[in-house]
KEKE-3310 file (N, C-alpha, C; in steps of 0.2 Angstrom, whole numbers, plus 5000, padded with zeros to 4 digits):
npx = (5005:5002:5009:5003:5006:5007:4989:4983:4966:4957:4942:4927:4914:4905:4899:4909:4921:4920:4918:4932:4939:4938:4941:4957:4959:4959:4969:4980:4984:4987:4974:4967:4953:4948:4935:4935:4943:4951:4951:4957:4970:4976:4976:4986:4997:5001:5004:5015:5013:5016:5011:4996:4980:4969:4953:4952:4938:4938:4931:4927:4926:4942:4946:4956:4966:4971:4974:4985:4996:4997:4998:5015:5021:5023:5026:5037:5042:5028:5018:5006:4991:4979:4959:4948:4931:4927:4933:4945:4957:4964:4965:4970:4982:4987:4990:4999:5008:5012:5018:5010:5008:4998:4985:4968:4951:4938:4928:4918:4924:4937:4943:4957:4966:4964:4970:4984:4988:4991:4999:5011:5013:5018:5028:5038:5040:5048:5060:5064:5072:5070:5071:5058:5062:5072:5064:5057:5066:5072:5061:5056:5070:5068:5057:5061:5071:5063:5056:5066:5070:5058:5058:5070:5068:5057:5064:5072:5062:5056:5062:5063:5055:5051:5050:5039:5025:5027:5017:5023:5013:5017:5028:5038:5053:5070:5078:5093:5097:5112:5121:5125:5119:5110:5097:5091:5091:5080:5069:5069:5064:5051:5044:5047:5036:5026:5028:5026:5038:5055:5063:5076:5088:5106:5119:5135:5147:5153:5142:5134:5140:5141:5126:5124:5129:5122:5110:5100:5100:5090:5090:5102:5107:5118:5127:5137:5151:5159:5165:5171:5172:5183:5184)
npy = (4993:5011:5023:5039:5046:5060:5065:5075:5075:5079:5082:5083:5079:5076:5066:5054:5061:5059:5044:5042:5047:5039:5027:5029:5034:5024:5018:5022:5035:5051:5063:5075:5083:5094:5106:5115:5120:5133:5130:5120:5125:5133:5125:5117:5126:5130:5120:5106:5093:5075:5064:5067:5065:5066:5072:5071:5077:5086:5102:5105:5101:5092:5099:5093:5093:5105:5107:5099:5103:5116:5110:5103:5115:5120:5112:5101:5089:5083:5068:5063:5054:5051:5050:5045:5046:5043:5041:5047:5048:5062:5067:5058:5057:5068:5069:5060:5065:5076:5071:5059:5047:5036:5032:5031:5021:5028:5017:5006:4991:4995:4999:4990:4994:5007:5011:5003:5011:5024:5018:5015:5030:5035:5028:5032:5044:5042:5036:5043:5056:5068:5060:5053:5051:5059:5072:5071:5074:5084:5094:5092:5098:5109:5115:5114:5125:5134:5138:5142:5154:5160:5166:5173:5180:5189:5193:5203:5214:5216:5224:5235:5250:5255:5248:5239:5234:5225:5215:5207:5202:5209:5204:5202:5196:5197:5185:5175:5162:5150:5138:5125:5115:5113:5105:5105:5118:5122:5114:5117:5131:5127:5124:5134:5144:5148:5156:5169:5179:5187:5178:5174:5165:5158:5152:5150:5153:5165:5172:5175:5182:5193:5196:5200:5210:5222:5221:5221:5209:5201:5188:5174:5158:5145:5136:5122:5121:5128:5125:5139:5150:5145:5152)
npz = (5000:4997:5005:5010:4998:4990:4978:4969:4963:4947:4944:4934:4939:4953:4961:4953:4959:4972:4972:4968:4976:4987:4983:4983:4993:5003:4997:5003:4998:5000:4997:4985:4980:4965:4958:4947:4936:4939:4951:4952:4945:4955:4965:4959:4960:4974:4980:4981:4970:4967:4961:4948:4944:4930:4922:4906:4899:4909:4916:4903:4887:4881:4890:4900:4894:4892:4907:4908:4904:4909:4921:4919:4915:4927:4939:4933:4937:4943:4937:4928:4927:4914:4913:4901:4897:4884:4867:4858:4846:4842:4856:4862:4856:4858:4873:4875:4869:4877:4889:4898:4909:4907:4898:4904:4903:4907:4916:4926:4925:4922:4934:4940:4933:4932:4945:4943:4934:4940:4952:4944:4941:4952:4956:4944:4945:4957:4952:4943:4935:4942:4960:4970:4982:4984:4982:4992:5005:5001:5003:5016:5022:5018:5022:5037:5034:5029:5043:5051:5042:5042:5055:5056:5047:5054:5065:5056:5049:5059:5069:5060:5061:5046:5039:5043:5052:5064:5064:5059:5045:5034:5028:5018:5014:5004:4997:4993:4986:4984:4975:4965:4959:4947:4946:4958:4962:4954:4958:4970:4968:4964:4974:4982:4975:4979:4989:5000:4996:4991:4981:4975:4963:4960:4952:4955:4964:4962:4953:4963:4972:4964:4962:4974:4976:4968:4975:4989:5002:5015:5020:5013:5009:5006:4995:5006:4998:4984:4970:4962:4972:4982:4998)
capx = (4998:5006:5009:5006:5010:5001:4988:4979:4961:4954:4936:4921:4905:4904:4899:4916:4925:4917:4922:4940:4945:4937:4946:4964:4960:4959:4976:4987:4986:4982:4972:4965:4953:4949:4931:4934:4947:4952:4955:4964:4975:4976:4983:4993:5004:5002:5008:5019:5008:5019:5004:4988:4975:4964:4949:4951:4935:4937:4929:4926:4928:4947:4952:4958:4973:4975:4975:4990:5000:5000:5004:5019:5026:5025:5027:5040:5041:5023:5017:5000:4988:4971:4955:4943:4925:4925:4937:4947:4962:4969:4965:4974:4989:4990:4989:5005:5015:5014:5022:5008:5010:4994:4978:4965:4945:4931:4923:4918:4930:4947:4946:4962:4968:4967:4975:4991:4993:4993:5005:5016:5015:5020:5037:5042:5039:5053:5065:5066:5077:5071:5069:5054:5063:5076:5061:5053:5071:5074:5057:5058:5076:5066:5051:5064:5075:5059:5055:5071:5068:5054:5059:5075:5063:5054:5069:5073:5059:5051:5067:5065:5050:5050:5045:5036:5020:5026:5014:5023:5009:5019:5034:5042:5063:5070:5079:5097:5100:5118:5120:5129:5116:5105:5091:5088:5089:5073:5065:5067:5060:5044:5041:5043:5036:5018:5029:5027:5046:5056:5068:5084:5093:5111:5122:5140:5148:5154:5137:5131:5142:5137:5120:5124:5132:5120:5103:5101:5096:5088:5095:5107:5107:5123:5131:5145:5157:5156:5173:5173:5174:5183:5187)
capy = (5000:5018:5028:5047:5050:5066:5063:5078:5072:5083:5077:5087:5072:5075:5057:5052:5064:5055:5037:5040:5048:5037:5020:5030:5036:5017:5014:5026:5041:5058:5065:5083:5084:5100:5105:5116:5123:5135:5129:5116:5129:5136:5119:5115:5133:5132:5114:5099:5086:5070:5063:5072:5060:5070:5069:5071:5083:5089:5112:5107:5097:5092:5105:5091:5093:5112:5108:5095:5109:5120:5110:5102:5120:5125:5106:5095:5080:5077:5064:5064:5049:5053:5047:5048:5043:5044:5039:5051:5048:5067:5070:5054:5061:5076:5069:5057:5070:5079:5064:5058:5039:5034:5034:5023:5020:5028:5011:5001:4985:4998:5002:4990:5000:5013:5006:5000:5020:5028:5018:5017:5037:5034:5022:5033:5051:5039:5034:5048:5060:5068:5053:5054:5050:5065:5077:5072:5074:5092:5096:5090:5101:5115:5116:5114:5129:5141:5141:5145:5161:5168:5170:5178:5188:5191:5201:5210:5216:5221:5231:5242:5255:5259:5243:5233:5235:5223:5210:5202:5199:5212:5206:5200:5195:5195:5180:5173:5154:5149:5131:5123:5109:5117:5103:5108:5123:5120:5111:5122:5136:5125:5122:5142:5147:5152:5161:5179:5182:5187:5173:5176:5159:5159:5143:5150:5160:5172:5176:5175:5191:5200:5198:5202:5218:5225:5221:5220:5202:5197:5178:5170:5154:5147:5130:5124:5122:5133:5128:5145:5154:5139:5152)
capz = (5001:4995:5011:5009:4994:4986:4974:4965:4955:4944:4940:4935:4941:4960:4960:4953:4963:4978:4972:4966:4983:4992:4981:4983:5001:5004:4995:5007:4998:5002:4991:4987:4973:4960:4956:4941:4931:4940:4958:4950:4944:4960:4969:4957:4958:4977:4983:4973:4969:4964:4954:4948:4940:4927:4917:4899:4898:4914:4914:4898:4881:4880:4895:4904:4892:4895:4914:4911:4901:4914:4929:4918:4913:4933:4941:4929:4942:4943:4932:4926:4924:4910:4913:4896:4896:4877:4863:4855:4844:4843:4863:4866:4854:4861:4878:4875:4869:4885:4894:4901:4910:4903:4897:4907:4902:4911:4916:4932:4923:4924:4940:4942:4928:4934:4950:4942:4932:4947:4955:4939:4941:4957:4953:4939:4951:4962:4950:4938:4935:4951:4960:4976:4990:4987:4981:5000:5008:5000:5006:5022:5023:5017:5029:5041:5035:5030:5049:5051:5038:5046:5061:5057:5044:5057:5068:5054:5051:5069:5071:5057:5062:5042:5033:5048:5060:5069:5066:5054:5039:5029:5028:5010:5015:4999:5000:4990:4988:4979:4974:4960:4956:4945:4945:4963:4962:4949:4963:4976:4964:4963:4982:4985:4970:4980:4996:4999:4997:4985:4979:4970:4964:4957:4950:4957:4970:4958:4950:4968:4974:4958:4961:4980:4975:4965:4977:4998:5002:5020:5020:5013:5009:5002:4996:5009:4995:4979:4966:4960:4978:4990:5003)
cpx = (5006:5005:5009:5007:5004:4998:4981:4973:4960:4949:4929:4915:4907:4905:4906:4921:4924:4922:4930:4944:4943:4943:4952:4964:4961:4966:4980:4990:4982:4981:4966:4959:4951:4943:4930:4943:4952:4956:4959:4971:4980:4981:4988:5000:5006:5006:5010:5014:5013:5015:4999:4985:4967:4960:4950:4945:4934:4938:4928:4929:4936:4951:4954:4966:4978:4977:4983:4997:5003:5002:5013:5025:5026:5027:5031:5039:5033:5022:5011:4997:4982:4967:4949:4939:4923:4932:4937:4954:4965:4970:4971:4981:4995:4992:4996:5011:5016:5016:5016:5008:5005:4987:4972:4954:4941:4927:4923:4924:4938:4948:4956:4966:4973:4973:4982:4992:4994:4998:5009:5018:5021:5029:5041:5043:5047:5060:5067:5070:5079:5066:5063:5055:5067:5072:5058:5059:5072:5066:5055:5063:5073:5061:5056:5069:5070:5056:5060:5070:5066:5054:5065:5073:5061:5059:5070:5068:5054:5056:5069:5059:5046:5047:5041:5031:5021:5024:5016:5020:5012:5024:5037:5051:5063:5077:5085:5101:5105:5119:5123:5126:5108:5096:5088:5088:5079:5067:5063:5063:5053:5042:5041:5039:5029:5022:5029:5033:5049:5064:5073:5090:5101:5114:5132:5142:5150:5148:5133:5132:5142:5129:5118:5125:5128:5110:5105:5097:5096:5093:5098:5108:5113:5124:5136:5150:5155:5165:5175:5175:5177:5184:5180)
cpy = (5006:5021:5035:5050:5055:5064:5071:5075:5078:5080:5081:5083:5073:5067:5054:5054:5060:5048:5038:5042:5044:5028:5023:5034:5029:5014:5018:5033:5047:5061:5072:5084:5093:5101:5110:5119:5128:5135:5123:5120:5132:5132:5117:5122:5134:5126:5111:5092:5079:5065:5065:5066:5065:5068:5074:5078:5088:5101:5110:5103:5098:5095:5103:5093:5100:5113:5105:5100:5114:5118:5108:5109:5123:5119:5103:5090:5079:5075:5063:5057:5052:5046:5050:5044:5041:5043:5046:5050:5055:5069:5064:5055:5065:5075:5065:5061:5075:5077:5061:5049:5037:5035:5029:5027:5022:5022:5008:4994:4988:5001:4998:4993:5005:5013:5007:5008:5022:5025:5017:5025:5037:5033:5027:5041:5048:5036:5037:5051:5066:5062:5057:5057:5057:5073:5076:5074:5083:5096:5097:5095:5108:5119:5118:5123:5136:5142:5147:5156:5165:5170:5174:5186:5191:5197:5206:5215:5222:5224:5236:5244:5255:5254:5236:5235:5233:5218:5206:5199:5204:5209:5202:5200:5195:5190:5175:5167:5153:5142:5130:5119:5111:5113:5105:5115:5125:5116:5116:5131:5135:5125:5129:5145:5150:5157:5166:5181:5181:5184:5173:5169:5162:5152:5143:5157:5166:5176:5179:5182:5197:5202:5201:5210:5223:5224:5219:5213:5203:5193:5179:5163:5152:5139:5127:5123:5122:5132:5133:5152:5148:5142:5153)
cpz = (5001:5002:5010:5005:4991:4978:4972:4961:4955:4941:4942:4938:4949:4962:4960:4958:4970:4979:4971:4972:4987:4989:4984:4990:5003:5003:4999:5002:5000:4996:4992:4979:4969:4959:4950:4939:4936:4947:4957:4948:4951:4966:4966:4957:4968:4980:4977:4973:4964:4957:4954:4941:4937:4922:4911:4898:4907:4914:4905:4891:4878:4887:4901:4902:4893:4902:4914:4907:4908:4920:4925:4917:4921:4937:4936:4932:4942:4936:4934:4922:4918:4911:4907:4896:4890:4873:4859:4854:4844:4850:4864:4862:4857:4869:4879:4874:4875:4889:4897:4903:4905:4905:4901:4904:4908:4913:4923:4929:4923:4929:4943:4938:4930:4941:4948:4938:4937:4951:4950:4941:4946:4957:4949:4943:4954:4961:4942:4937:4945:4955:4969:4980:4990:4986:4992:5005:5009:5004:5012:5025:5023:5020:5035:5042:5033:5036:5051:5049:5041:5052:5061:5051:5048:5063:5064:5054:5054:5068:5066:5055:5055:5037:5036:5051:5063:5069:5062:5048:5034:5027:5021:5011:5007:5002:4995:4989:4981:4981:4965:4953:4954:4945:4952:4964:4957:4956:4968:4974:4962:4969:4984:4982:4974:4988:4994:5000:4989:4982:4974:4969:4958:4958:4953:4960:4968:4956:4957:4971:4969:4960:4967:4980:4972:4969:4984:5000:5013:5021:5013:5012:5004:5001:5001:5005:4986:4974:4966:4969:4987:4996:5009)
residu = (MET:VAL:GLN:GLY:GLU:GLU:LEU:LEU:ILE:ALA:GLU:PRO:ALA:GLU:ARG:ASP:ARG:LYS:ALA:LEU:ARG:LYS:LEU:PHE:ASP:ALA:GLU:GLY:TYR:VAL:CYS:THR:VAL:ALA:THR:ASP:LEU:ASP:HIS:ALA:ARG:ASP:LEU:ALA:GLN:ARG:LYS:PHE:PHE:PRO:VAL:ALA:LEU:ILE:ASP:LEU:ASP:PHE:ALA:GLY:VAL:ASN:GLN:GLY:LEU:GLU:LEU:ILE:GLN:PHE:ILE:HIS:GLU:ARG:SER:THR:PRO:THR:ARG:VAL:VAL:LEU:MET:ALA:ALA:ARG:ARG:SER:PHE:GLU:ALA:ALA:VAL:ALA:ALA:LEU:ARG:THR:GLY:VAL:VAL:ASP:ILE:VAL:ASN:LYS:ARG:PRO:ASP:GLN:ILE:GLN:GLN:LEU:ARG:ALA:ALA:VAL:ARG:LEU:ALA:VAL:ASP:ARG:GLY:GLN:THR:GLY:HIS:GLN:GLN:GLY:SER:PHE:VAL:ARG:GLU:VAL:ARG:GLY:VAL:LEU:ASP:ASP:ALA:LEU:LYS:ILE:MET:LEU:GLY:LEU:SER:ARG:ARG:VAL:TYR:ASP:GLY:ASN:SER:GLU:THR:SER:THR:GLY:THR:GLY:LEU:ASP:MET:LYS:PRO:ALA:ILE:LEU:ILE:ILE:ASP:THR:ASP:SER:GLU:PHE:LEU:LYS:LEU:VAL:ALA:THR:LEU:LEU:ALA:GLN:LYS:PRO:TRP:GLU:VAL:SER:VAL:GLU:LEU:SER:GLY:GLY:SER:GLY:LEU:ASP:ARG:ALA:SER:THR:PHE:SER:PHE:GLN:ILE:LEU:CYS:VAL:ARG:ASP:GLU:LEU:SER:ASP:LEU:PRO:GLY)
# end
């Protein structure tokens, strides 16, 4: 049984949403359901989902393809399984070109295939370019780091009467992250996309120095070893 994998379900019919959630809750997934296109987009921007289960006609004919494209543009590691209640060669080709893991017919006799497709999507996410274990590790580290950042930024802003009301609600600290791993930085950018902070990233110590010399940052997060700045 899957334990704790996040699953986004984008399904227009309330009866089917409830059935899908019940099915995958029982499998051990942490399910989040989207009721319309705007809701699904908002969820995809605010949170990382390793797997998304999307109806082809979500919010309109072939609108599921639009949602898939939207998710891929903002969260490349997310694996998508497409559900289709009708046959459409053109839609199937378009879906496969976006990189969906599988296309499953919406029929009662396809439940096992649907389970298997979602499980395959999870496995591909874990063994792909950005492994699921690495994502979870980074998210855990970031959660701890963000708590520290928030505490530090509160100190900075509470001590500056011109930029803070003292409540901490209007804080928007500028953060610079320097790391040589571009894939790591992409993942960090995805996880921080909806944070109310100004986050900049650089791939080397030299470019980080240049950036810091032209802009004032309240918080700096830097890799412990940088080849171009060994000191």
